[in-house]
C-alpha positions in Angstrom: 0.0 0.0 0.0 3.0 2.3 0.6 4.0 1.9 -3.0 0.6 2.8 -4.2 0.6 6.0 -2.1 4.1 6.9 -3.4 3.0 6.4 -7.0 -0.2 8.5 -6.6 1.7 11.3 -4.9 4.4 11.2 -7.5 2.0 11.2 -10.4 0.1 14.2 -8.9 3.4 16.0 -8.6 4.3 15.3 -12.2 0.9 16.5 -13.4 1.3 19.7 -11.4 4.8 20.3 -12.9 3.4 19.6 -16.4 0.6 22.0 -15.9 3.0 24.7 -14.7 5.2 24.2 -17.7 2.2 24.5 -20.0 1.1 27.7 -18.3 4.6 29.2 -18.5 5.0 28.2 -22.2 1.8 29.9 -23.2 2.5 33.1 -25.2 -0.1 35.5 -26.5 0.5 36.9 -30.1 -0.6 40.4 -29.2 1.8 40.8 -26.4 1.6 40.6 -22.6 -1.8 40.7 -21.1 -2.9 40.5 -17.5 -4.2 37.0 -18.1 -0.8 35.9 -19.4 0.9 37.4 -16.4 -1.4 35.6 -14.1 -1.0 32.4 -16.0 2.8 32.7 -15.7 2.6 33.3 -12.0 0.3 30.3 -11.6 2.7 28.2 -13.7 5.5 29.0 -11.4 3.3 28.1 -8.4 2.3 24.8 -9.9 5.9 23.8 -10.6 6.9 24.6 -7.1 3.9 22.7 -5.7 4.6 19.7 -7.9 8.2 19.6 -6.8 7.1 19.8 -3.1 4.6 17.0 -3.7 7.3 14.8 -5.2 9.7 15.6 -2.4 7.1 14.9 0.2 6.3 11.5 -1.5 10.0 10.6 -1.4 10.4 11.6 2.2 7.3 9.8 3.4 8.3 6.6 1.4 11.8 6.6 2.9 10.7 7.3 6.5 8.0 4.6 6.6 10.5 1.8 6.2 
């Protein structure tokens, strides 16, 4: 069951990182807009959250044994 929890947390972290990269990569053809600025900020937050989730999964998996 520990492996399943580790896998789910890791996948959730990877999805958050991927969503953050997607939001950071989005560029508007007409230049910077407020929505694009907000999307880039959210992208940075999602990447940080995803890395935290992955780190938390690794820490909990290694401390349970």
